[in-house]
TIMI-2910 file (N, C-alpha, C, CB; in pm, 1 decimal, decimal comma, always signed):
<rs>
+----------+----------+----------+----------+----------+----------+----------+----------+----------+----------+----------+----------+------+
!      n_x !      n_y !      n_z !     ca_x !     ca_y !     ca_z !      c_x !      c_y !      c_z !     cb_x !     cb_y !     cb_z ! resn !
+----------+----------+----------+----------+----------+----------+----------+----------+----------+----------+----------+----------+------+
!   -286,9 ! +14718,8 !  +1851,9 !   -392,7 ! +14723,2 !  +1927,3 !   -421,6 ! +14763,0 !  +2038,0 !   -422,5 ! +14648,6 !  +1933,9 !  Unk !
!   -383,1 ! +14711,1 !  +2167,9 !   -337,8 ! +14733,4 !  +2297,6 !   -447,7 ! +14812,5 !  +2386,0 !   -204,4 ! +14809,8 !  +2288,2 !  Unk !
!   -488,0 ! +14863,5 !  +2447,3 !   -591,9 ! +14980,6 !  +2520,9 !   -688,2 ! +14825,2 !  +2603,3 !   -721,8 ! +15122,6 !  +2358,4 !  Unk !
!   -768,7 ! +14888,4 !  +2679,0 !   -870,8 ! +14818,3 !  +2775,7 !   -984,2 ! +14815,0 !  +2684,8 !   -906,6 ! +14898,2 !  +2924,0 !  Unk !
!  -1084,0 ! +14827,9 !  +2743,9 !  -1240,6 ! +14832,1 !  +2702,3 !  -1302,3 ! +14960,7 !  +2697,9 !  -1327,3 ! +14753,9 !  +2797,0 !  Unk !
!  -1323,0 ! +15038,0 !  +2553,9 !  -1336,5 ! +15153,4 !  +2529,5 !  -1504,5 ! +15184,8 !  +2610,2 !  -1312,0 ! +15171,7 !  +2361,5 !  Unk !
!  -1546,8 ! +15178,7 !  +2735,8 !  -1686,0 ! +15175,2 !  +2769,4 !  -1748,2 ! +15262,3 !  +2756,5 !  -1714,7 ! +15148,7 !  +2867,5 !  Unk !
!  -1723,5 ! +15375,2 !  +2700,0 !  -1840,7 ! +15462,8 !  +2648,5 !  -1852,4 ! +15450,0 !  +2506,9 !  -1824,8 ! +15612,8 !  +2681,1 !  Unk !
!  -1740,9 ! +15401,9 !  +2426,7 !  -1782,4 ! +15372,2 !  +2312,4 !  -1902,7 ! +15286,1 !  +2297,7 !  -1686,1 ! +15325,2 !  +2255,3 !  Unk !
!  -1850,5 ! +15158,1 !  +2366,6 !  -1936,5 ! +15029,4 !  +2387,2 !  -2096,1 ! +15032,8 !  +2393,5 !  -1893,9 ! +14970,6 !  +2516,9 !  Unk !
!  -2081,0 ! +15170,2 !  +2512,0 !  -2228,6 ! +15186,7 !  +2586,8 !  -2318,2 ! +15212,5 !  +2451,8 !  -2239,8 ! +15337,3 !  +2715,9 !  Unk !
!  -2246,4 ! +15298,7 !  +2372,8 !  -2349,1 ! +15382,8 !  +2237,3 !  -2344,1 ! +15280,9 !  +2146,3 !  -2285,1 ! +15544,3 !  +2151,0 !  Unk !
!  -2318,4 ! +15186,4 !  +2138,3 !  -2339,7 ! +15065,7 !  +2031,5 !  -2476,9 ! +15039,5 !  +1987,0 !  -2292,6 ! +14931,4 !  +2088,2 !  Unk !
!  -2546,2 ! +15026,3 !  +2132,1 !  -2687,1 ! +14982,8 !  +2141,0 !  -2750,4 ! +15121,7 !  +2216,1 !  -2706,7 ! +14824,7 !  +2235,6 !  Unk !
!  -2876,3 ! +15128,9 !  +2182,7 !  -2942,2 ! +15270,4 !  +2285,4 !  -3034,5 ! +15159,1 !  +2374,9 !  -3070,2 ! +15431,9 !  +2176,4 !  Unk !
!  -3074,7 ! +15233,9 !  +2439,3 !  -3138,2 ! +15199,2 !  +2596,7 !  -3273,0 ! +15134,3 !  +2553,9 !  -3169,6 ! +15354,1 !  +2712,5 !  Unk !
!  -3332,9 ! +15203,9 !  +2441,2 !  -3466,3 ! +15125,1 !  +2414,1 !  -3435,3 ! +14974,0 !  +2380,2 !  -3550,7 ! +15193,3 !  +2285,3 !  Unk !
!  -3393,1 ! +14995,2 !  +2239,6 !  -3333,9 ! +14860,1 !  +2180,5 !  -3279,4 ! +14745,7 !  +2320,1 !  -3180,4 ! +14912,0 !  +2068,1 !  Unk !
!  -3187,7 ! +14802,4 !  +2391,3 !  -3125,8 ! +14715,8 !  +2488,6 !  -3255,1 ! +14661,0 !  +2618,4 !  -2986,3 ! +14816,5 !  +2558,6 !  Unk !
!  -3339,2 ! +14713,5 !  +2589,9 !  -3452,7 ! +14689,8 !  +2700,6 !  -3537,3 ! +14585,5 !  +2626,2 !  -3549,1 ! +14836,7 !  +2746,4 !  Unk !
!  -3587,6 ! +14633,0 !  +2509,7 !  -3680,5 ! +14538,2 !  +2433,7 !  -3587,7 ! +14406,6 !  +2415,4 !  -3735,4 ! +14606,6 !  +2277,9 !  Unk !
!  -3462,6 ! +14390,0 !  +2397,6 !  -3382,1 ! +14283,8 !  +2366,1 !  -3387,1 ! +14178,8 !  +2486,3 !  -3240,0 ! +14335,8 !  +2335,5 !  Unk !
!  -3363,4 ! +14247,8 !  +2590,7 !  -3369,3 ! +14144,0 !  +2724,2 !  -3501,0 ! +14146,3 !  +2769,5 !  -3272,2 ! +14184,7 !  +2855,2 !  Unk !
!  -3603,5 ! +14186,6 !  +2718,7 !  -3737,8 ! +14157,9 !  +2753,4 !  -3764,6 ! +14040,0 !  +2682,5 !  -3835,2 ! +14266,3 !  +2723,6 !  Unk !
!  -3750,3 ! +13998,7 !  +2545,5 !  -3779,0 ! +13908,6 !  +2438,9 !  -3659,7 ! +13764,7 !  +2479,9 !  -3749,0 ! +14002,4 !  +2269,5 !  Unk !
!  -3574,4 ! +13804,8 !  +2523,4 !  -3482,8 ! +13707,5 !  +2590,9 !  -3494,7 ! +13661,5 !  +2708,2 !  -3376,0 ! +13744,5 !  +2597,0 !  Unk !
!  -3555,4 ! +13741,6 !  +2780,2 !  -3579,5 ! +13665,1 !  +2922,5 !  -3773,9 ! +13615,4 !  +2896,8 !  -3540,6 ! +13813,3 !  +3097,0 !  Unk !
!  -3833,9 ! +13632,4 !  +2798,5 !  -3990,7 ! +13578,1 !  +2810,9 !  -3932,9 ! +13428,1 !  +2720,3 !  -4150,6 ! +13706,9 !  +2711,6 !  Unk !
!  -3795,0 ! +13407,1 !  +2659,7 !  -3776,1 ! +13275,3 !  +2592,7 !  -3752,9 ! +13274,4 !  +2518,1 !  -3834,8 ! +13201,7 !  +2577,2 !  Unk !
!  -3755,0 ! +13385,2 !  +2398,6 !  -3739,0 ! +13419,8 !  +2255,3 !  -3521,0 ! +13392,4 !  +2300,4 !  -3834,0 ! +13640,5 !  +2196,0 !  Unk !
!  -3571,3 ! +13309,9 !  +2099,8 !  -3381,6 ! +13303,0 !  +2120,7 !  -3348,4 ! +13346,2 !  +1981,8 !  -3292,1 ! +13118,2 !  +2158,8 !  Unk !
!  -3216,2 ! +13367,7 !  +1979,7 !  -3192,2 ! +13431,5 !  +1850,6 !  -3216,4 ! +13553,0 !  +1851,0 !  -3257,1 ! +13383,9 !  +1751,0 !  Unk !
!  -3234,1 ! +13648,3 !  +1926,2 !  -3249,8 ! +13779,1 !  +1973,1 !  -3129,6 ! +13868,1 !  +1957,0 !  -3287,0 ! +13773,9 !  +2108,2 !  Unk !
!  -2970,2 ! +13804,0 !  +1974,4 !  -2873,4 ! +13886,3 !  +1971,1 !  -2793,6 ! +13905,0 !  +1827,5 !  -2793,0 ! +13843,4 !  +2074,7 !  Unk !
!  -2810,6 ! +13982,5 !  +1773,6 !  -2718,4 ! +13976,4 !  +1657,7 !  -2691,9 ! +14102,2 !  +1593,7 !  -2767,5 ! +13888,4 !  +1557,8 !  Unk !
!  -2624,4 ! +14106,5 !  +1528,2 !  -2510,3 ! +14236,2 !  +1495,0 !  -2665,3 ! +14356,5 !  +1461,0 !  -2359,3 ! +14192,2 !  +1297,4 !  Unk !
!  -2752,1 ! +14373,0 !  +1403,6 !  -2808,3 ! +14435,7 !  +1361,8 !  -2903,3 ! +14516,8 !  +1474,6 !  -2849,9 ! +14367,3 !  +1268,8 !  Unk !
!  -2856,8 ! +14484,0 !  +1621,9 !  -2908,9 ! +14532,9 !  +1739,8 !  -2817,5 ! +14681,5 !  +1728,1 !  -2882,5 ! +14421,1 !  +1884,3 !  Unk !
!  -2724,9 ! +14694,0 !  +1680,3 !  -2613,0 ! +14789,2 !  +1675,4 !  -2601,9 ! +14874,0 !  +1593,7 !  -2512,5 ! +14744,5 !  +1667,7 !  Unk !
!  -2554,8 ! +15007,6 !  +1644,0 !  -2553,1 ! +15116,6 !  +1510,2 !  -2448,5 ! +15068,4 !  +1422,5 !  -2515,5 ! +15285,1 !  +1548,5 !  Unk !
!  -2456,0 ! +15152,2 !  +1348,2 !  -2309,3 ! +15132,8 !  +1214,9 !  -2168,4 ! +15088,3 !  +1319,7 !  -2255,7 ! +15344,8 !  +1104,7 !  Unk !
!  -2142,3 ! +15230,4 !  +1412,1 !  -2037,7 ! +15231,7 !  +1458,4 !  -2023,6 ! +15097,6 !  +1593,1 !  -2023,0 ! +15383,2 !  +1493,8 !  Unk !
!  -2166,8 ! +15054,0 !  +1612,9 !  -2141,0 ! +14947,6 !  +1746,8 !  -2126,4 ! +14823,1 !  +1660,9 !  -2284,6 ! +14930,2 !  +1878,8 !  Unk !
!  -2135,1 ! +14849,1 !  +1534,3 !  -2133,3 ! +14687,7 !  +1431,2 !  -1984,3 ! +14676,4 !  +1420,5 !  -2216,0 ! +14691,6 !  +1238,4 !  Unk !
!  -1909,8 ! +14773,2 !  +1434,2 !  -1752,3 ! +14781,2 !  +1403,8 !  -1680,3 ! +14752,7 !  +1561,7 !  -1704,1 ! +14958,9 !  +1330,7 !  Unk !
!  -1763,5 ! +14813,4 !  +1616,8 !  -1717,9 ! +14772,9 !  +1780,4 !  -1727,4 ! +14649,2 !  +1810,7 !  -1797,7 ! +14833,9 !  +1892,1 !  Unk !
!  -1830,1 ! +14555,0 !  +1806,2 !  -1884,2 ! +14429,9 !  +1817,1 !  -1784,7 ! +14383,6 !  +1715,6 !  -2045,6 ! +14409,4 !  +1791,2 !  Unk !
!  -1754,7 ! +14375,4 !  +1629,6 !  -1625,1 ! +14256,6 !  +1522,3 !  -1509,2 ! +14297,3 !  +1622,8 !  -1570,1 ! +14315,3 !  +1296,1 !  Unk !
!  -1497,7 ! +14408,2 !  +1605,3 !  -1342,3 ! +14454,9 !  +1657,8 !  -1300,8 ! +14348,0 !  +1820,5 !  -1353,4 ! +14673,9 !  +1707,8 !  Unk !
!  -1438,9 ! +14378,4 !  +1897,0 !  -1415,0 ! +14329,5 !  +2034,9 !  -1427,2 ! +14127,1 !  +2009,5 !  -1564,6 ! +14417,4 !  +2158,6 !  Unk !
!  -1515,6 ! +14117,0 !  +1939,7 !  -1516,6 ! +13949,6 !  +1894,2 !  -1393,1 ! +13919,4 !  +1843,1 !  -1625,8 ! +13904,0 !  +1775,2 !  Unk !
!  -1291,5 ! +13972,3 !  +1756,5 !  -1204,5 ! +13949,6 !  +1695,8 !  -1101,0 ! +13931,3 !  +1821,2 !  -1187,9 ! +14046,8 !  +1589,2 !  Unk !
!  -1056,7 ! +14069,9 !  +1892,4 !   -945,0 ! +14073,9 !  +1994,6 !  -1004,4 ! +13959,4 !  +2101,2 !   -920,2 ! +14242,8 !  +2068,2 !  Unk !
!  -1131,2 ! +13910,3 !  +2127,3 !  -1105,3 ! +13820,8 !  +2226,2 !  -1082,6 ! +13708,5 !  +2206,6 !  -1177,9 ! +13814,6 !  +2298,1 !  Unk !
!  -1109,6 ! +13692,1 !  +2076,5 !  -1050,8 ! +13575,7 !  +2010,7 !   -904,5 ! +13549,8 !  +2018,6 !  -1081,1 ! +13582,4 !  +1878,8 !  Unk !
!   -828,4 ! +13662,9 !  +1975,8 !   -725,3 ! +13651,0 !  +1949,0 !   -591,5 ! +13685,2 !  +2057,3 !   -736,9 ! +13711,7 !  +1845,3 !  Unk !
!   -660,8 ! +13764,1 !  +2145,9 !   -562,1 ! +13833,1 !  +2287,3 !   -615,2 ! +13807,7 !  +2413,7 !   -549,1 ! +14002,6 !  +2292,6 !  Unk !
!   -549,8 ! +13697,8 !  +2432,0 !   -570,3 ! +13604,9 !  +2577,9 !   -613,9 ! +13752,3 !  +2721,1 !   -355,4 ! +13492,4 !  +2624,6 !  Unk !
!   -495,3 ! +13807,1 !  +2699,3 !   -520,3 ! +13975,1 !  +2814,3 !   -644,6 ! +14021,5 !  +2790,2 !   -412,5 ! +14132,2 !  +2777,7 !  Unk !
!   -692,5 ! +14043,6 !  +2726,2 !   -777,2 ! +14128,4 !  +2633,7 !   -941,1 ! +14044,4 !  +2715,8 !   -731,9 ! +14093,1 !  +2414,4 !  Unk !
!   -922,7 ! +13880,9 !  +2667,3 !  -1016,7 ! +13783,9 !  +2672,0 !  -1041,0 ! +13781,8 !  +2838,8 !   -962,8 ! +13639,3 !  +2597,1 !  Unk !
!   -932,7 ! +13760,9 !  +2957,0 !   -948,6 ! +13788,8 !  +3084,8 !  -1031,1 ! +13951,0 !  +3118,0 !   -797,5 ! +13775,2 !  +3141,2 !  Unk !
!  -1009,7 ! +14067,4 !  +3053,3 !  -1036,5 ! +14172,6 !  +3145,5 !  -1187,7 ! +14129,7 !  +3059,9 !   -940,6 ! +14350,2 !  +3144,9 !  Unk !
!  -1240,3 ! +14105,6 !  +2925,2 !  -1394,0 ! +14103,8 !  +2917,2 !  -1452,4 ! +13939,3 !  +3046,2 !  -1440,7 ! +14073,4 !  +2696,2 !  Unk !
!  -1399,1 ! +13881,4 !  +3019,8 !  -1464,5 ! +13755,0 !  +3133,4 !  -1453,2 ! +13821,6 !  +3263,4 !  -1367,8 ! +13590,2 !  +3144,8 !  Unk !
!  -1365,2 ! +13911,5 !  +3316,9 !  -1398,4 ! +13981,7 !  +3472,7 !  -1505,1 ! +14061,6 !  +3471,5 !  -1286,6 ! +14075,3 !  +3533,7 !  Unk !
!  -1539,4 ! +14158,4 !  +3355,9 !  -1620,7 ! +14224,4 !  +3332,7 !  -1762,2 ! +14184,2 !  +3357,0 !  -1594,3 ! +14252,9 !  +3232,8 !  Unk !
!  -1786,1 ! +14069,2 !  +3290,6 !  -1924,7 ! +13973,7 !  +3275,0 !  -1924,8 ! +13920,5 !  +3390,1 !  -1934,6 ! +13855,2 !  +3160,8 !  Unk !
!  -1833,9 ! +13857,2 !  +3459,1 !  -1841,0 ! +13826,1 !  +3600,0 !  -1887,3 ! +13919,1 !  +3708,5 !  -1724,0 ! +13791,8 !  +3633,7 !  Unk !
!  -1792,9 ! +14024,2 !  +3684,3 !  -1867,5 ! +14143,6 !  +3810,2 !  -2012,3 ! +14157,4 !  +3765,9 !  -1790,7 ! +14329,4 !  +3811,1 !  Unk !
!  -2036,9 ! +14194,0 !  +3638,5 !  -2171,7 ! +14233,8 !  +3638,5 !  -2274,4 ! +14139,5 !  +3658,5 !  -2197,4 ! +14291,7 !  +3529,7 !  Unk !
!  -2212,1 ! +14016,1 !  +3630,2 !  -2342,5 ! +13907,6 !  +3636,2 !  -2347,5 ! +13877,5 !  +3829,0 !  -2293,1 ! +13715,8 !  +3515,6 !  Unk !
!  -2263,6 ! +13890,0 !  +3924,8 !  -2271,8 ! +13891,9 !  +4031,1 !  -2362,7 ! +14004,3 !  +4068,3 !  -2158,1 ! +13886,7 !  +4075,6 !  Unk !
!  -2309,5 ! +14161,3 !  +4024,6 !  -2434,9 ! +14269,7 !  +4021,8 !  -2609,3 ! +14208,1 !  +4005,8 !  -2400,6 ! +14373,3 !  +3873,6 !  Unk !
!  -2622,2 ! +14168,8 !  +3933,8 !  -2747,4 ! +14092,2 !  +3837,9 !  -2839,1 ! +14040,7 !  +3958,6 !  -2686,2 ! +13937,3 !  +3721,6 !  Unk !
!  -2748,4 ! +13950,4 !  +3986,9 !  -2763,1 ! +13816,3 !  +4091,3 !  -2810,4 ! +13886,8 !  +4243,4 !  -2584,0 ! +13717,8 !  +4111,3 !  Unk !
!  -2761,6 ! +14000,8 !  +4271,2 !  -2779,4 ! +14061,4 !  +4406,6 !  -2911,7 ! +14148,0 !  +4387,1 !  -2642,8 ! +14155,5 !  +4456,4 !  Unk !
!  -2916,2 ! +14195,3 !  +4246,2 !  -3050,5 ! +14273,0 !  +4227,3 !  -3164,3 ! +14174,8 !  +4218,7 !  -3050,6 ! +14364,4 !  +4092,9 !  Unk !
!  -3125,0 ! +14067,3 !  +4145,6 !  -3261,0 ! +13970,1 !  +4142,9 !  -3276,7 ! +13892,0 !  +4292,4 !  -3243,9 ! +13838,3 !  +4007,5 !  Unk !
!  -3206,6 ! +13896,9 !  +4404,8 !  -3209,0 ! +13884,3 !  +4562,3 !  -3301,2 ! +14003,1 !  +4582,4 !  -3049,9 ! +13897,3 !  +4649,5 !  Unk !
!  -3270,2 ! +14094,4 !  +4574,5 !  -3321,1 ! +14216,1 !  +4632,2 !  -3445,2 ! +14244,1 !  +4600,3 !  -3251,0 ! +14321,3 !  +4602,5 !  Unk !
!  -3454,9 ! +14245,1 !  +4480,6 !  -3593,9 ! +14253,8 !  +4385,0 !  -3625,8 ! +14154,5 !  +4287,5 !  -3595,3 ! +14373,7 !  +4301,3 !  Unk !
!  -3699,1 ! +14048,7 !  +4325,3 !  -3729,5 ! +13949,7 !  +4267,3 !  -3870,6 ! +13962,8 !  +4135,2 !  -3751,2 ! +13862,0 !  +4389,5 !  Unk !
!  -3914,0 ! +14094,6 !  +4170,2 !  -4017,8 ! +14176,7 !  +4044,9 !  -3908,5 ! +14170,1 !  +3896,4 !  -4060,0 ! +14396,5 !  +4102,3 !  Unk !
!  -3801,1 ! +14180,9 !  +3948,3 !  -3714,2 ! +14223,9 !  +3818,8 !  -3689,4 ! +14352,2 !  +3775,5 !  -3764,0 ! +14175,7 !  +3709,8 !  Unk !
!  -3738,4 ! +14451,9 !  +3857,2 !  -3719,9 ! +14598,6 !  +3760,8 !  -3584,6 ! +14673,8 !  +3798,3 !  -3856,9 ! +14721,3 !  +3793,4 !  Unk !
!  -3529,1 ! +14615,2 !  +3921,3 !  -3383,3 ! +14663,8 !  +3952,8 !  -3282,4 ! +14594,0 !  +3851,6 !  -3339,2 ! +14624,7 !  +4113,2 !  Unk !
!  -3306,1 ! +14488,0 !  +3801,2 !  -3224,3 ! +14385,8 !  +3757,7 !  -3234,0 ! +14467,0 !  +3598,2 !  -3288,0 ! +14205,4 !  +3786,3 !  Unk !
!  -3345,6 ! +14496,3 !  +3542,9 !  -3371,1 ! +14557,7 !  +3371,9 !  -3320,2 ! +14709,1 !  +3370,4 !  -3563,4 ! +14561,7 !  +3316,2 !  Unk !
!  -3324,1 ! +14762,1 !  +3519,3 !  -3232,6 ! +14901,2 !  +3547,8 !  -3050,5 ! +14878,5 !  +3497,1 !  -3241,7 ! +14935,1 !  +3751,1 !  Unk !
!  -3034,4 ! +14772,1 !  +3572,9 !  -2871,1 ! +14742,3 !  +3555,8 !  -2861,4 ! +14711,2 !  +3393,9 !  -2808,6 ! +14589,0 !  +3661,7 !  Unk !
!  -2939,9 ! +14630,7 !  +3353,1 !  -2917,0 ! +14586,9 !  +3207,1 !  -2959,3 ! +14695,7 !  +3105,1 !  -2999,8 ! +14453,5 !  +3175,7 !  Unk !
!  -3001,6 ! +14784,3 !  +3100,2 !  -3041,4 ! +14886,5 !  +3046,3 !  -2936,1 ! +15035,0 !  +3110,5 !  -3205,8 ! +14882,4 !  +3078,0 !  Unk !
!  -2901,3 ! +14995,6 !  +3156,1 !  -2756,6 ! +15112,5 !  +3190,2 !  -2651,1 ! +15104,2 !  +3105,3 !  -2675,2 ! +15090,7 !  +3334,3 !  Unk !
!  -2588,2 ! +15208,4 !  +3139,0 !  -2470,6 ! +15238,9 !  +3018,6 !  -2386,4 ! +15073,3 !  +3051,5 !  -2338,9 ! +15427,4 !  +3060,8 !  Unk !
!  -2369,7 ! +15056,3 !  +3169,7 !  -2261,0 ! +14921,4 !  +3175,7 !  -2373,8 ! +14796,8 !  +3146,2 !  -2165,8 ! +14897,5 !  +3362,7 !  Unk !
!  -2465,9 ! +14773,0 !  +3163,3 !  -2556,3 ! +14720,1 !  +3135,6 !  -2558,8 ! +14684,9 !  +2962,8 !  -2653,9 ! +14799,8 !  +3195,6 !  Unk !
!  -2557,5 ! +14789,2 !  +2911,4 !  -2533,2 ! +14771,4 !  +2756,4 !  -2425,3 ! +14733,0 !  +2732,3 !  -2545,7 ! +14876,2 !  +2675,6 !  Unk !
!  -2293,1 ! +14778,0 !  +2755,6 !  -2155,9 ! +14726,7 !  +2774,5 !  -2178,4 ! +14569,2 !  +2801,2 !  -2075,2 ! +14806,6 !  +2903,6 !  Unk !
!  -2252,6 ! +14531,3 !  +2876,9 !  -2255,8 ! +14350,6 !  +2937,6 !  -2289,6 ! +14351,4 !  +2819,7 !  -2363,2 ! +14261,7 !  +3071,5 !  Unk !
!  -2428,4 ! +14363,8 !  +2759,4 !  -2491,5 ! +14297,5 !  +2644,6 !  -2412,0 ! +14269,5 !  +2517,1 !  -2600,9 ! +14374,9 !  +2607,3 !  Unk !
!  -2331,5 ! +14369,6 !  +2501,2 !  -2232,4 ! +14377,2 !  +2390,5 !  -2093,6 ! +14285,1 !  +2390,3 !  -2191,9 ! +14520,7 !  +2386,9 !  Unk !
!  -2066,3 ! +14257,2 !  +2530,8 !  -1940,6 ! +14202,9 !  +2546,7 !  -1977,9 ! +14029,4 !  +2553,5 !  -1863,1 ! +14274,3 !  +2690,9 !  Unk !
!  -2093,8 ! +14018,0 !  +2616,3 !  -2135,1 ! +13909,8 !  +2641,9 !  -2177,0 ! +13839,3 !  +2481,3 !  -2247,7 ! +13931,3 !  +2752,8 !  Unk !
!  -2238,2 ! +13916,0 !  +2437,8 !  -2303,6 ! +13884,7 !  +2286,3 !  -2155,9 ! +13838,2 !  +2211,4 !  -2393,2 ! +14051,0 !  +2196,0 !  Unk !
!  -2092,1 ! +13949,8 !  +2175,9 !  -1930,0 ! +13954,1 !  +2126,5 !  -1854,0 ! +13785,0 !  +2192,7 !  -1832,1 ! +14132,4 !  +2224,2 !  Unk !
!  -1848,5 ! +13756,5 !  +2275,5 !  -1765,9 ! +13665,3 !  +2386,4 !  -1858,6 ! +13544,4 !  +2353,3 !  -1764,5 ! +13722,8 !  +2574,9 !  Unk !
!  -1977,2 ! +13542,0 !  +2271,8 !  -2071,8 ! +13397,5 !  +2307,2 !  -2117,8 ! +13377,7 !  +2441,7 !  -1991,5 ! +13261,6 !  +2282,3 !  Unk !
!  -2117,2 ! +13433,4 !  +2518,2 !  -2195,2 ! +13377,5 !  +2639,6 !  -2330,7 ! +13414,1 !  +2604,8 !  -2151,6 ! +13437,6 !  +2788,2 !  Unk !
!  -2338,4 ! +13511,8 !  +2588,0 !  -2538,0 ! +13509,0 !  +2528,0 !  -2542,7 ! +13492,7 !  +2358,2 !  -2645,9 ! +13712,1 !  +2566,9 !  Unk !
!  -2652,4 ! +13420,9 !  +2310,1 !  -2666,7 ! +13386,3 !  +2159,4 !  -2808,1 ! +13429,5 !  +2145,2 !  -2639,2 ! +13220,2 !  +2113,7 !  Unk !
+----------+----------+----------+----------+----------+----------+----------+----------+----------+----------+----------+----------+------+
</rs>
């Protein structure tokens, strides 16, 4: 296996509109919105690979956790600067935000 996070591949796993939609549903209190069907076919393959590696490879798991932690700090800052939430939503649907969504989902951080 080897290698780190393939950010560009992961970001393409879910499109901008789907990401915006799922985050809005999640933030309005809906649960069970995160499932494999959110992702493209290639995205579902990437999701499975990441999920398996996350559980099997401690170094990879550390990389994922660091990414999630760094992105969550960014979200907290965005929330402070813009309580209305549009800055945070911009981050969530950006390329790095879509990577966050898949990694957080595959790692079990969000369900």
